N, C-alpha and C positions, 0 to 999 in steps of 0.2 A: 176691569177687563174680563171679557167672557172667554172661558176656556172651552175649546172644542173637545168634547169627551171622546171624539174619534181620532184625535191626534195622538199618534203613538208616543209613548214615553221613551226615554233613553234606553231603558232595559228592553222594551219591546223592539226598538230599532236594532238592538244588538242580536235579538233572536231571529230577525228576518234573514232568510236564506238568500245568498247570492249564488246563482247557478254558474258553475265554472267547470273547467276541465280537471279541477282537483277537488271537486265537491265531496268525494268519498275517499280522499287520500287517507291512508292509514287504516282503512276498513277492509275486512275480509268478507267476500260475498260468495255464497255457494249457489250454483244453478244446476238443477237436475234436468235430465232429458236434454243435455246440452248438444246432442247431435241433431236435434230438431230445428226447424226453421225459425220459430219464435225464440226458443231458448238460446240458439246461437246468436241471434241479434241482441238479446238481452245481455249475454256474456260480453259481447263486443262493446255494448253501450256502457256497462259497468266498468270495464277496463278503461274506456274513454274518459271517465270522470275520476280516475285515480285509484279505484278499488283493486285489491288483489283478488283474482277470481279463481274459484275452484269449480271444476266441472265434474258432475257425476252422471254416468249413463251406463247402459248395459255393455256397450262395446266402445272402444276408443276409435271412433270414426270422425270426430270433430276436427274441423279445420280452423277453429278459433284458437287464438294464441292465449292459452290458459296458463296460470301460474302453477296450478296443480290439476291433475286429472286422476279420478278414482273410479274404476269400474265397479258396478254393483247391480245386483238384481233387486230392484226396489219392491218387488212383490213378496220377498222373503224377509220375515221379521229379523232373523239372525243376521242376514246380510246388511240390513238397514242399521242395526245396532253397531255392527263391526265397522262399516264405512264411516259412520258418524264419529266413532272413537278415533279412527285413523285420521280423519280430517281435523278434529280437535287437536290431536297430537302434532300434526304437521303445521298447523297454523297458529296454535296458541289460543284459539277462540274465534268464533264466527259472529259477525255483526249483522249480516243480512242473509236470509235464506229465501231463495226463489224456487218454489215447487212447480216446475213447468212440465215435468215428465207425465206423459199420459199415453194410453193406448185405447183402441176401440175394437169391437167385434160386431159389425153391423148385422142386422137380421130382424125379421118380424118378431114381435113379442111372443106370439104363440109357438114359435120354433126355437126360442132360446133355451139352451141347455147349460149345464155347469161349465162346459168348455168355453162358452161365450160370456158367461157371467163372472166366474171366479177370477180369471186373470185381470179383467177390467177393474173390478172392485179392489183387487189386491194391489195393483199399481196405483190407480188413480185416487183411492181413498185410504186404504190401509197403509200403504207405503208412505203416502204423503203425511198422514197423521203421525206415524211412529218416528219418521225422520224429524218432523217438527218437534215432537216431544223430546227427542234426544238433544237437539240443539237449543231448545227453549230452556232446558235446565241450566246450561251454561250462560245463556243470555240473562236469565233471571238472577243468577248468582252475581253477574257483573252489573246488573241494574239497567241494562239497555239491550235492545235488539229489535230487528224488524223481520217479520215473516210475511212474504207475499205469495199467496196461493193462486193457482190458476183453476178457476171454476169454469163456467161456460153459460152462454145464453140457454143452453140445453138444460140447465138446472131448473129453469122456470117454465119451460114449455115442453109439450109432448112431441119432440121432434121424432118423426116416424122412423122406424127401423134402427133406432139407436137406444133402446131401453136401458141396457146395462150401462152405457156411457152416461145417459141422462141421470140415472140413479147415482152413479159415482160422483157426478158433478154437484148434484143436490147435496150429497154428503159433504163435499168440500165446503159449501156455503155454511152448513151446520158446524163443521169443525172450526171454520174461521170465526164464526160468531162466539162459540163457546170458549175457545182459547183466548179470544180478545178480552172477554169478560174476566176470565180467571187470571190472566197474566198482566192486565193493565197496570195494577198497582206495583208490579215488579219492574215496570219500565219496558215491557215487551209489547210491541204493537203487532197485531195480526190483521191483515187485510187480504182481499182477493180481487182478482180481475175476472170478468166474465166476458170473454170474447164472443162475438158473433162469427161471421165468416171472415177470417184472416187468411190470405192466400199463402199456403205452405204445401209441402208434399202431402200432408194428411187431408187437405181440403181440395187438392187438385182435381178430384173427380167431378167437382161442381162445374168447372170450365169445360169438361169433356162432354157434357150433356147440355146442348144449346137450350132446350126447353127448360130444364132445371135452372140453368144459369139466368135466363130472363125472368123466370118466376121469382127467384130469390132476390135479384136486383130490384124487382118491382116492389118488394116488401121492405127495402132499406131506404129510409128517407133521403139519405145522402147519395143513393144510387151508385154506390161503388163498394168494393170489398176493402177491408182493412189490410194493413201491411205489417210485417214483423217489426219494422222500425217504429211504428205507432204504438205497438204493444210495449216495446222496449222503453219508449218515452214515458209511458204511464208507470212502468216499474221504477224508473229513475225517480219519479216524484215520490212514490210510496217508500222507496229505499232511502230517500234523502231527508235532511232535517226539515225540509219544507212541509213534510207531513207529520211532524212530531205530535200533533194533537188529533190525529186521525187513527181510529182503530175500530175494528168490527164492521168494516164497510166492504161491500162487494161492488166494484165499479164496472158497469157495462162498457164494453168496447165494441160497439156494433153498429155505429152509424145511425143510431136511433131505432134499430129494428125491434128491440124489445118493447119500447113504448108504443110503437106503431101496431 
């Protein structure tokens, strides 16, 4: 009898993930920037598959039905450490961290000053890293955990008038890669998503400029913008057991725009 080497063993079959509405039951997930369009959709999606969801944002404006909400200024190191400690105490431990909080200060590179640079890097890169660091310690001690960062297509291209944002997102890719390497043996997976143009309040300006709108759509092979729900679906994969052998990856979510 010839054995097909690609036929899964009994053990491998047991490892296969069944996607269900209880896929993350018993897990605690933290979502930052939860007032935003993408982060709100992510929080809803995580709730929909059984996770207890903790939201972190500067102000409590979210209409998502969260299990816990903690206000925090993620640009401030002390605030990041404090909110991480509060979340750990309230939940007993975090299984999934989704770093979706981000800000931008548009403007030409030759005009950028500290007021345009520091806040963007502080929230998008510094806050993301130090919050990841705080939760990664507990994850590593428990031997499991998943961190999903939000980078951007802008990490790879010189998108004009967004230099500080582009730089912060390139930093996110580097943070993701390095933490994945250092934490892999401890059972902590670190991945990122690099959205292109996903329609949210932050990207609404695109639709307000007909010429820009058509120019961007012509560069997207799928000829449409992404949706927050599509971003949430990708987070669910990276937060679920289906991605248990995936780490150090930044996945484009851009309809093919980056490769085109």
